[in-house]
Residue, then its C-alpha position, 0 to 999 in steps of 0.5 A: m626958237k623958244t624964248i627964255r620964258e617959254r623954256v622956263l614954263e616948259v621946265a616948270r611943267k615937267q618938274s614940280v621944283f626947278r632951279a635956274g640951271d634946269v633951264q637949258d640953252a639960256a645964258d642967264p635966265r635969272s632976270t626972266l625968273r624974277r620977272m615971272v615971279a613978280q607977275g605971278e607966273i611962277a612962285r619962288v619956293g626957296r632960295g634958288l628954287y621955283a615952281l608953278p603956283d598951282a604945281e601938282v605935287n604927290k606924297y613924295h614931293s618933299l623928296a624931290e624938293a630935298t634933292k633940288r635943295y641939297p644935290g648929291g645926297v641920298i634919301c635914307l632911313t624913315s624917308a626911304l622906308f616911306f617911299h618903299g611903303i614900309g612901316t607906319q612912320m610918316p616922317y615930318e623931316t626928310w632924311m638924307m645921307r651925305l658924303d660931306r658936312k659942308m652943307t647946312p640945313n635950311q631951317n625953313f625946310p625940315i631935313r636931317f642929314v646923316y653922314c658916311t663915306g665909301a661903300a657905305f654911301s654908294h651901296g644900294m643907291e637907286s634912282h627914281r623919277i619923282e615929279g620930273t626930278e631924278v631922286s637918289i634913294y637907298a634900296l630897301a635892304k640897304t635902308v633896313a641896314d642903315c636903320f639898325k646902324y642909326r638906331n639911336k637916331i630913329g629908334l630900334d623899334v623902327a629898324t625892327e619893324a622895317l626888317q620884319e615887314g620887308w622880310r614878310e613881304k619878300r621885298f629883299t633877299m637874305d643875301e641882299l640884307w647881309k651884303a648891306a649889313k656888311v657894308c654898314r658894319i652891323q652884322s653882329i647887331i642885326q644877326p639876333y633879329v634876323e635869327m628870330l625871323v628865320q626860326 
């Protein structure tokens, strides 16, 4: 039978960032985690978050970390565009869509929340594995629609660039885009930009 320390190290090797709750079959691994941090075996990277000191991270690491810090949210807007490889924006902050306003952003982790409910929240949600963590990210068609919906926050130029590039690269169909636009209630806003695309 594995010790709690062995289970912690097993989780740490699979996930770049993890919580005490990720350590399976351990009644209370927190004392072991504290001891391992003191001994330098793992590092505490945030409140309730741990990682190996030399954990290998990729360019999407901030998306995995945001998911661990703020469970229940969906990566959106320029952060989702970055994941999908669309546009020239390298977001300094991670953008996350949330259902509720109960969660307060941590000032030590650059994150921005936007809020919606119902189909506008659930439509177009995809699950991607990043560094061992299941991360919810909006599909590109939904992301483009969101960019037009929240154009006052991220800029209309970002929204139009995402629309043009995504369409040019055939990354979504017009049907997918219109469904997302309807869910986000921005059909009249996006229509002139779509008409320019298909002329």
